[in-house]
N, C-alpha and C positions, 0 to 999 in steps of 0.2 A: 238744607245745609250740605254743601259739597264736601266730599271726603276722598282722601288719597291714602295710599299705603305709606308713602314717605313725602314729607314736605321739607325742602331744603331752603333755608333763609339765608340769602347771600349769594350773589352770582360772580364771585371772584374765582381764583384757581381752586380753592378748597371746595366751594359749593358746586362748581361745574364737575369736578372729579367725583364728588359724592353723588350728584344727580345721575351721571352716566353709570356709575357703579350700581346704584339702586335699579336703574332701568335695565341694566345688563342682566340682572337677576329676575327680570320679568315683573318688577313692581311698578304700580301706577304712581308716577312721580311728578311732583310739582316743584318748580324752582321759582322763588320770589326774589326780586332784586329791586331796590329803591332807586338806583341810579342807572348807569349803563352796564351791560354785561361785560365781563372781563376783569372788573375790579381793580385793585391796587396795581397788580403786575402789568396789566395792559396799558392803563392810563397814567399811572403815577410812579411806577417802579421799574421793574426789570426791562420792559420793552423800550420806553423812551430813554432811560438812562444809558442803556447799552447802545442805543442808536446815537446818542450824543457822544458817547465815548468813541465810537467808531469814526464819527465825523471829526472829532478832535484828534484822533490818531493820524488821519489823513492830513489834517491841517498841520500837525506837528512835523510830519515827514516832509511836507511841502516847504515849510519854513526852513527846516534844516538844509534842504537841497537848494532852495532858491533865495533864502534870506528874507522872504516876504510872506505874508498871509494870503491864502487863496480867498476868493469871493465867498463870504459866509452869509450873505443876505437871505439865502433860502434855507438856512440851518433848521429853523423851527418848522418850516413847511415840510421839510424832508422827514423830520421826526414824526409829525402828525400823519404823514402818509404811511409810515411804517405801522403806527398804532392802528390806523383804519384797516390796513391789510390783515393784521393779526385778528382784529375784531370780527372780520368776515368769517373767520373759522370758529367763532364762539358766539355768534349772534343769536337772538331769539329764534330766528328762522331755522338756524342749524339745529337748535335744541328741539324745536317742534317737528322738524323733519325726522329726528331720531325717536320721536314719540314721547318727549318730555314736555309736559305742560309748563307754561310760563306766564307769570303775572308781574307787571311793573308797578310797584307800590311799596308803601311802608307797612311792615308787619308789626303787630302789637298783640301780645297774648291777652286773652280775656279770661281764660281759665287754664287748667293743666293740660288740656289737649285741643285747645281752640285758639286760632289767631284771627284777628280782624285785619283785612287788607282792603283798602279803598272802600271802607264802609260795609264790606261783606265778610261774614264769619265763615271760616273754613276749618276743617279738622282733618286729622290723619292718625294712623296707628303710631307712627314714629315721626319725630322731628329731628333735623340736624341744623344747628345754628352755626353759621359760618360768615358772620358779618364783619370780621376783620378788625383792623385798627385804623386810627387816624393820627396825624402828626400831633405831638404834644407840644404845646406852646408854654414855656416856662413863665412864671409870674415876675417878669422883669419890668421894672418901672418904665412906663412909656411905650412898651412894645405895641400896645393896641393903637397907639397914635400914629404909627408909621405903616406904610403898605408892605409889610413883611411877606416874604415868600416861604412856601414849604414845598415838599416834593409833589403836593397836589396842585400847586399853582404855577410852579416854575416852568412846566412844559406847556402852559397855556399862553405864555407871553409871546408877543410877535417878534421881538428882537432881543438880542443879548445886551445886558448892561455893560458899561465901560468898566465898572468895578463892583465888587460884591464882598460882603462880610458873610462868612459861613459860621453859624453857631453850632459847634459839634464836630469833633474829629473822629467820628466813627466811620463805618463803611460808606454811608450815604454822603457825608460831608467830604470825605477824602476822594471818593470817586468823582463826584461833581466838581470838587475843587480843582483836581488835576485837569479834568476835561475842559472846564471853563477857562482856566489859565492858558491851555493850549489853543483856545479859540480867541485869545487876545484880551480876555477879561482879567483885570487886576484882582487877585484873590487873596483874602486874609482869613485863615481858619482860626477860630477861637475854641480852645479845648480846656476844660477845667481840670482834667487829669494831668499827670506829669508827662504824658506822651499821647500821640494820636494812636488810634486803633488799639485801645487798651486791652481788648480781649485776645489779641494775638501775642505770641512770644515777644519778649522785649527786643531781642536782637533783630527780629524781622520788622517790627514797627519802627525801630530806629533806622533801619536801612531805607524803608519807604519814606521816612521823614527827610532823610538826606537827599533822596532822589527828588522829592517835591521842592525842597529848598533850592536845589541846583537848577530846577526848571523855572524858578521864579515865584513859587507860591510862598506867601508869608504865613508862618505858623506861630501862634502865641499859645503856649501851654501853661498849666497852672494859673489859668486866667478865668476869673469868674465874672460873667456879665452883670453889671450893676444897674445900668439904665440906658435907655435908647431915646434919642431926640432927633430933631431935624435942624438943618442949617441950609435954608433955601431948598434946593432940590436934592441935597445930600442928606444921608442918614449918618448920625454919629452914635457910635456905641462907646460907652464908658465901661471899662473893665478894671478889675482889681487883681493885683498879684503881690503877695507879701505886704498887704496893707498899703500898697502904692497904686494909685489909679493912673490909667492912660487911656487915650482916645484913639479910636479907629474910625475913619470916615470913608464912606463909599456910596455909590449910587443906589445899591440895593442891599438887602439883608435877607439871608436864607436861614430859616430855623430848622435844624436837623439834630435835635437833642434827644429824641426818643419817640415812643408811640403810646397811645391810649386806646383802650378797648371801646368798640362801638356798641355800647349797651343801652344808652339812654332812651331809645325809642321802643325797645322790646317789651317793656313792662314785665320783666322776669319774675317779679314778686307774685304776680297772678299765676304764673306757671309753676311756682314752687321750685325755681332754679336759684341756687345760691351763687353769689359772686364774691370776688376778692378785689383788692385795689387794682390788679393788673388784668382782670378778665373773669371768665366763667370758671367755676370750680368743677373739675371733672375727676373721675377715677382713672385707674390704669386702662380702662376700656373706652375712655373718652365719653363716658356716661355721666350726665349731670345728676343733681340730687332729685330730679324727676326721672324715673327709670325709663320713661318713654321719649325723653329728649336727650340728644347727644350734641356735643359741640366740638369743633375742630378748627385748626388753622391758627392764625395770629391771635384770635380772641381767647385761646386757651394757653398759648405759649407751649413750652418755655423758650422755643427757638423761632424767631420771626423770619423764616426763610420760605421762599416759594416751594422749594422741593420738600420741605417738611410739611407745608400746608397740604400739598398733594398727597403725601403719605398718610397724613392724619385724616384727610377727607375720605380716602378709600377705606381706611381702617374703621372709621366711624360708621360709614354706610354699611359695611359688611357686618359689623357688630350689631347694628340696628335691625338687620333683616335676617341674619342667619341664626340657627339654634345654638351655635357655639361662638365664643368670643375670643378675640386675639388681643393680647396686651400690646400697648405701644412700647417701643423699645428705642430709647434715645442714646444707647451705648455707642452707636456708630454714626453720630452726627458729624457732618462736614460742611464747610462753607468756603466760598471764594469771594474775594474782594477784587473787582474788575478794574484795578488800576493798571498802569503799565510801568514795570512788569506786574503781572498778576500776583496776588497772594492767596494761598489756600491753606486750609487747616483741617485736620481730622483728629478726633479723639482728645486725649489729655496732653498736657504740656510736660516738659521735663521738670518744671517747678512743682508739679503735683506729686512728685515722688522724692523719696530720699535718694541721694546719689548711689547708694549701694543697691537699690531696688531695681534699677534699670540699666540698660546698655544704650548708649546714644551714638548714632552714626551720622556723619555729615558728608556732604559732597558738594563742592562748588561747581556751579554751571560753567565757570571759566575753564575748568578742566575737561569739559565735554567737547568732543570734536565738532558737534553741530553748532555749538555756541561760538566756536572759533571761526566759523564761516560767516558769523554776523558780528563784526567788530563793534564793541560798545555794549553788547549784551552782557548781563551778569545775573547772578542769583545764587541761592543756597537751598539745598534740600536737607532737612533734618528729620530723622526717624528715631523714635524712642521705642525700644523693645523691652519685653520682660526677659527673665533669665533663660527662657526657652526660645528666645528670638522671635516671639510673636509680637506683632505691632500693637502698641497701645496708644500711640499718637504720632502725628507727622505734621510738619509745617514746610511750606514751600514759598519762596519768593523767586520769581523768574518767569521766562517765557512759557506759555501753555500750562501754567501752574494749575488752573482749573481743570484741565484735562488730565494732567498727571496724577492729581489727587484721586481720580477715579480708579486708577490701577492699584494704588495703595489701599483704597477702600475695599477692593475685592479681596486682597490679601488679609486685611484686618478683619473684615466681616466674616470671612470663611475660616479664620483662625489658622491661616497658612503662614508658617515662619518666613521671615524675610529672606533667610538663607536659601530657601527653595527657588527664589526668583533668579538665582545665579545661573540656572540652567534654562531659563526662558529666553529664546532667541528673539531679539528685537531687531527690526530693520535698521540699517546703518546708512547715513548718519541721522539719527532722530533725537529729539529731546527726551523721548520716552526711554532711551537707552540709559538714562541716568538712574533708573530703577535697578537695572542690572549692575551698573557700576557700584552703587551703594550696597547692593546685595553681596557683591564680591568682598567688600569690607567686612560685612557681617559674617560671611562664610569663613574668611580668614581668622576673624576673632574667635569663631566657634572652634576652629581647628586648633588654634593656639591655646585655647582654654580646655582642650580635651585632656583628661587626667594622664593618659598614656603619653601624649605629646609632651606634657609638662614634666613627666618623669624622665623621658628621654633627654629633654633639654637640660634638666638638672644633672642627670648622669653625665652628659657631655661636658657640662661646665666643671663638674668635679674632676673628671679625667684631665681636662685642659689645665687645671690648677695643680694637678698632682706632679 
């Protein structure tokens, strides 16, 4: 029976990070992947969706300037070329060149420290499970009778449909909805909540909703999908709102309502690994109920982001092989929704606090000199601070939001008060200067709330009234 120091199950971003980390510490490492290396991000998520968004942006600009759409017949070919280019940097050959062993096959535990792959039993001192998640398909009547799309299949089609229904107004549904609309597809988003992007602050999701509606995306909120059927070549979705039903017809339907953990093939009962409805149960060190087995990435949650998966993959690998362990820390979670304009968020929202507990500062992109050089651009930066002006949360909608949130993350993670950023010189004119501008507001607020300043203001007011 073959034996390794570490066996990583799953060749997505989490698994690749874990394998390289283990190998970097000199451990004999094996990575097992049942499909193609690269996982969700390369084939079904970040890479193809951002490629589609980029193409859609160029199409949108062309249409605004010329009044017509550019030639889009090679759109899907372009996306697949980008995917293959990324894959070349994480292929089995790349792994093996770095000294990481690789097996393509399905892993199934036969006992607490053994897995069977392609009929062969192999063992290791430590295991890291990183099998990720798959699209969740809701139990809507008739859904299995139509050729529905998910993020796993939409990037495999050869040409774009003329119209599409998108079930789900979360980041995936909104990103793809805007992009497809800009590529000439008639888009209708169906969201059961009272607004799209329900995890973001209300005023920010409402701004994005207004932008999408202006561009031509149809949005149906408070709408519950009831049943799906066909009418010739068209798909008809029947939805209900306030006990009233309505129909939406389109050429295709995309399901983007959530994710489910990839557990069914692992035979985790044999491994002594407990699970819960959303994935594998882990402790604060990403260790499962089997002390020799760790789990990381989307399969553990709680945040299904590629950057969190990489963080967890590295942490799990180090905890598995080092004599000391590090706790996972989700206090400084951040994310970006890659619409145009982008939306980004870090930490808590204003609604998470009583009004008296925090100080809230806002700055409109319209007041920023760089934005003034791009007529039509708009946005808002909102930062929530504690009474010591340390950042507890931030939200951005505007150009480069995904990049700007990084600077805020540095201040937040390192516990640097927002007021300190007033002295950081930013190049002019840049979007990043908005951080200094909002810091000036915080600094002025701090000065005006100084007890000595308050006393002098009161003294002046008394003298003026004397």
